N, C-alpha and C positions, 0 to 999 in steps of 0.2 A: 544645317546641323548645329552651328554655333547658336542660332536664334532658339532653337529647341533646349539647348542646354541653359541658355540665360532665362528663358522663360520658365524653365523649372525651377532653377535656383531661385528666381523670384517668388514663385509660387510656394517654396519652403519657407523663405524667409517671411513672407506676407503670413503665412499659416502659422508659424511659431511666434510672430508679433501679436497676431490677433488672439492666439491661444494664451500667450503669455499675460496679455492685458486681462482677458476674461478671467484667468486664475487669480490674479491679484484682487479683482473686484469681487469675485465669488467668495474667496476666503473673508472678505469682509461682511458679508451677509449673514445674519444670525437669527432671521426671521423669515416667516412664510410657512408652507406646509410640507417642503420636502429638503432641498438642499440646505437652506438657512437653519432649520432645525437640526440637521446633521452636523453643521459646524458648530451649533451651540451645545449639542451634547457632546462633541469632542472636546470642547473647552472646560466641561465641568467635572470637577472631582467628586467622588462618592465612596463611602464606606458600602453602600448597598446600591449597586447598578441594575437597574430594570432594562431588559431587551425585549423586544417582541414587535408585534403588529398594533394596530389599532386597539386590539382587545388587551394589550398592556397599557397603551397610551392614555385610553379613555377610562380604565378600570382600576389602575394602581396609583395610590395616593401617596407620595413621598413624604407629606407632611404627616400623615398618620404613621408611617413607618418610623420616621424620625422621634416622634413623640413617645411611641411604644417601645423603641429599641435603643434610643439614646444613640443613634448612628445617623449620619448623614446620608441622604438617598437622593438618587435622580432617576427619572423616568426618561429612558432612551428609546422608547417605543415609537413606531412611525407608522401611520396609516398607509395601507397599500402594501405593506412589506412583510416579511415573515423571516424564517431561520437564516437564509443566506445573508439578507441584510444584516441580521443581528450579529452572526459571527464575523462579518466583514467590519461592521462598525467597532466591535470589540478589538479586532486586530490592529485596527488604527488607533483606539482609544487607548490601548495599554502602552503604545509608544510614548505617551506624554504623561502617564499617570502611574503611580503604584499600583500593585494589584488590589482590588476592592476586598472588603471583609467577605462579601458575597456578589455573585453575579446570578440574578434571576433571569432565566431564559423562558419565556411564555411559548408553550406549544400547543398545538390544535392538531386535530386527527389528520390534517393534510401536511403538516410542518415537516416531517422526515421524508416525505415522498418526492420524487422527481417531479418538478413542475416547471414547464417552459415559461409560463408567465412570469413565475417568481424570477427566474434567470434574467428575463428582460428588464424587470425592475431593478435589478441589482446594478444596472448601468448608471443608476443615481451617483454611484461612488467612482465613476471614471476619472473625475478630477483628482482623485488620490491613487491612480494608477502606479505612480512612480514610487509611492511611499509603501507599498505592501506587495510582497510576493503572492499572498493569498487572493487580494484584490485581482491581480493580473491573471491568477489562475481561473478564478470565476468568470471574469469577464471575458477572457479568451475562450473559454468554453462555449459561450453562446452560439459561435459560429466560427468555422476554419479561417475566414477572412477578418474575423475581429481583431487580432494581433496587428494586422497592416492598416486597418481602418484606424486604429488608435495611434499610428504614428503621427497621425494629424493632430496637433494639438488643439486646434479649434474643434475638432470633430468631438472631442472629448465633453465639450459643452453645448453639444447639439440638443436645441430644445431648451436651453437655459438662459439665454441671452435676456429675454423678457423678464423672467423672474429675478434675475440678478439685478436689472434697472429698476424694478419694481420695489425690491426690498433692500436696495444698498443703503438708502438714506432713513430706513425706518431703525428706531433705535429698539433693542430687545429690552424686555424686563429682566434684568440681572438676576432677581430673586426667584424667577420662574424656576420650578422643579421638573418640567416636562410633562406634568399631568394636565389633560384637557378635559375638562368636565362635560359630559352630554346632558343637556337640559329637557330633553323630550321624555314622552311616556309612551309605551308601547300600547298599542290597541290591538288584540290579537285577532278581533273581528274585521278589521279593515287593513291593518299592515301585514306585508308579506312575511312568513315565517321561512328562514333559510333552511336549507337542508343540512348544510356544513357551514363552517366559519368563512372559508375562503372559495372553494371551488364547488360549484353547484352542478357538475356535469355527472356525477356518480352519487349513488346513496351513501350515507353515512356507514352503513355495514360494508358496502363496497371498499370505501375508502380504508375502513378499519382492517381489513384483509390485505391490502397490497402490501408488498415487500418495501421496506425501507430502503431509501437510497444509500448504497454504498459509498458515494461521496461524502453526503451529509453525514453518516455515521463516522466516516475518518474525522471530518471536522469537528463533531461533537467529542470524540475520542482525545483529539488533540486539546480541544478546550479543558477537558477533564484533567489531561496530564499537566497543562499549564497550572490549574488550580490546585493539583497536589504539590507542585514544585513552588508555588508562591503562596501558599496558606489561603488560597481562596476557595471558599465553598460554592460549588457549582449547583444549582438548584434549578431544576425544571418545574414549571408550573402551569396550571390549566385555569382556565376562567369560565364563568357561566355562558351557556347558550339557552335561549328561550326554546322550549319544546324539544330539548335534546333527545336523541335516540338513546334509551338507557343500555340496550343491549350492544348496539355498536360501540357506545363508550366503554363498557366493560371489557369488551373484547381489545380495543385500542389501549385502554389504560394499563391492561395485565401486561402488553407487551412493552409499554412505556416503563413500567415497574420492573420488569426484568432487565431491560437494557440498562436502566439506572443502577440496578444492583451489581450488574457486571461492571460497570464503569466506576463504582463506588461514588457516585453523587445522588442527589436527593430529588424525589418527585413530590410535590405538594398539589393535590387534586382537589379544587374546591369549586363544586359546581352542581347543578341539578341532581345528578347522579348520586352525588356523595353527601350533599346537604339539601335534601329535598324539602324539608322542613322551612328552609329559609329562603330558596330560590324557585321551587317548582310552583307553577301555577301563580306567579306574583308578578304579573305585567306591570305593576306599579314600580317596580325596581328596574325595569328595563327601559332603556331609549329606543332600542329596536331589537330584533331577534339575536343579533350578535353582540350587543354592547349593553351594560348596565347605565343607567343614569347615575347622576351625582349621588343621589340617595343610595342607590345599590352599590356605588362604588366605596362609599363610607363603610358599609356593612361588609363588603367583600374584603377591603384592605384590613379591616380590624381582625377579620378571621385569618387571612395571610400573616399579619404580624404576629398573632398568637402562634401559629406554626413555625415562624421564623424565630421567635424568642426561645423557644424550645430547643431549636437547633444552634443558634448562635449566641445566646445569652444577651444582657441588656447593656453591657458596657464594654465597647471595643478595645478600650485602652487596658482593661483588666484581663481580657480573653483572646487578645490577638496571638495567632500562633506564631512561633519563631521565624519562619519564613516570611510571613506578611509583615511583622514587624521590622525585620532586617531590610525588606525592600522598601517601607516606607521611609526608613531612616536614611537609606542611600538616596531616595528621592529629595529629600529634604536637604542634603548636603551638597 
């Protein structure tokens, strides 16, 4: 029995030692495709913070927003992730930064649905488990045993050791704004055309008619409340898909507009359905069916900036609401 106890204690000490070492090294990585970019985003301040999937990351250019709005901007979108990652990232980000002037949350037809694969992807934020009750809630919900598995400090970095080693000594571009240009050109004759932005197991119309997740609606409502309390404009936005189903889009967009109105937040919808003269049957603007290329991103972001300018004004110092101004002043003191 004594040997068992000693072995268990040694295992705990070893686990915490390895986990602690990985944690220190992980937080020093600011490059790569996943965790390093998350760390970099958490370190960046911005008046306009962009959240979402690769359909934000590859299509919204902070440089254009900054030029047209006279506001600092950062794109924290991340390939392979969606709504849950966005709300968790923001929950962590706001702990170190004053509320932004606006938080732009990219949404697609699947974003507010229950999606098991999205929940699995949220495990990327396991290293931050102790820093956010919301992160714990989401990660524990993936499996009844997750809360016990995450007792292991080393387990939180499962699958991350190689990327930590690879990116640890790579210096980030400190001037980077999070935007990643896509440089290809879609060929509709040979390239696959996706049914939806993320999940391809249902038609767009089927996705458009599914009920929204109650949990995600609660998270969105909490984000809207935070915005109201801190002078932050919460804006949902949608980006173009090549060959988008217009009927499915209209059905979904109507529900999003109703939801946005109920929460007193904004919805900016710029896509083939709303701007057919700009994006429909224009493969030269697309990298693939789900993403604009760099040329298309310039056009899209200029349209987005015009919409934002109508809502936010062009000078943050002159137009900051009292709650946001107070929050920023407190953060500087």
